[in-house]
N, C-alpha and C positions, 0 to 999 in steps of 0.2 A: 343601206341599212347596216347598223353596227353589228359586229359579231357578238354572239351570245356565249362565246367560249369563256369559261371561268378564268380568273387571274392565274397565270402560270406560275407565279411566285408563291401562292398560298398566303398564309398568315405571316405578317411581318413581325419581327422581333421588336419589342418595345421595352419601356422602362420596367414594366412588371415582370419581365422575363430575365432580369439581371440580378444575380446574387454576387456577394463579394466577401473575400477573406483577406485580412491584413495581419501579418505577423502571427498567423495561426489562430486568429480570433475572427469568428463570423461577424461581419459588420452589417448592421441593418439600417441605422440612421445615417445614410449618406444621401447627398443630393446631387453629386456630380462624380463621374468616373471618366477619366480621360487617359488614353495612351497614344503615343505617337512614335513613329519610327522614321528615320531619315537616312538615306544613303547619298553620299556626295558623289555625283556622277557628272562628268563633263565630256563634251565632244573633243576628240583629238584631231587636229588638222595637220596636213602636210601640203604637198603641191596641190594647187587648185583651191577652189573656194568651198568645197564640200568636206565634211568630216570623213576621216578614213577609219575611225574607230572610236571607242569609248574608254575613258579612264575612270577608274573607281577609287574613291578615297575612303574616308572613315565612315563608319556606321554610327548613328547616334539614336538613342532611345530616351524617351522621357515619359513620365506619368504624373498624374495629379488626381487627388481624391478630396472631396469636400465632405466633412462630417458635421453632424449636429453636435453641439457641445457635450451632451451627456455621453455620446458615443466616444468622443475624443478623450474625455476624462476617464471613461472605463478602460480605454486603451492605455492611458497613462498609468493606471494601477498595475499593469503588467510590467512596467519598467522597474528595474531593480532600484532600491534606495541608493541615493547618491548619483544616479545616472540621469541622463536627459533623453528625450525622445530621439535626439540625433545619434545616440549611442546604440540604438537598436537596429539590427539588420535582419532582413528576412525576405519574404516574397509577398507579392500581392496577386491574388487570383480573382478573376472575374469569370462568371459562367453566364453565357448567353443561350437561352433556349429558343430554338426556332422550329416550331412544329414538334416533331418527335426527336429532333437532333439537338444535342447540346454541344456548344463550342466553348472551349476553355482558353482564356488568354492568361498567360503567366508573365508577370513582371519580375525579373530576376535581380537578386542582390540589391534590394531596396533599402535606401537610407532616406529618412525625412530630412530635407535640407532647409525648408522654410515653412514652418507652421505660421499661418497668417490669420489673425483674428481681427475682424472689423465689426464694431457694434455701433449702431446709430440710434438716436432717439426714435422711439416708436417701434423698434424691432420686437417681434413676438418670440423669436428664437435666435440663437447665435450659431452661425456657421463658421467652421474652422477649416480653412483651405490648407491642405498639405501638399507642398511641392516635393516631388520624390526624385532622387537620383537613382538610376538603375543601370545595369550593364547591358541588358538586352531583353527582348520581348519574344515569346513564342506563342503560336496559335496552334491549337489542335482540336480535332473532333473527338469527343469522348462518348 
């Protein structure tokens, strides 16, 4: 007979528990939020066929956000005249709510490197994908 113990993880965090802030502006009309961290790690070998240690290389972070066109153009109004979106630096914050706990992911030293707009016949709205260059990502419980 199956156990009647409730799920030990509680309520899962979903899309409705995510809020976002880019360059000091609250972002509401976004359809994708992505952060990634990578550490270059390799096994170090010596005598024998088994590794004797680990070697650590560079850390790499990346981020991506997809905005609806009105949100992107509202963000563009905060760019100084004569400047481009590539000239703005700042931070990207994402807040994830899980039950009564909120986790904050901060993407540091953000620069938009590749705003990508694709529109096809029949589209009802326009999404603008922003590829972001960043220095590092931090996670914290708030």
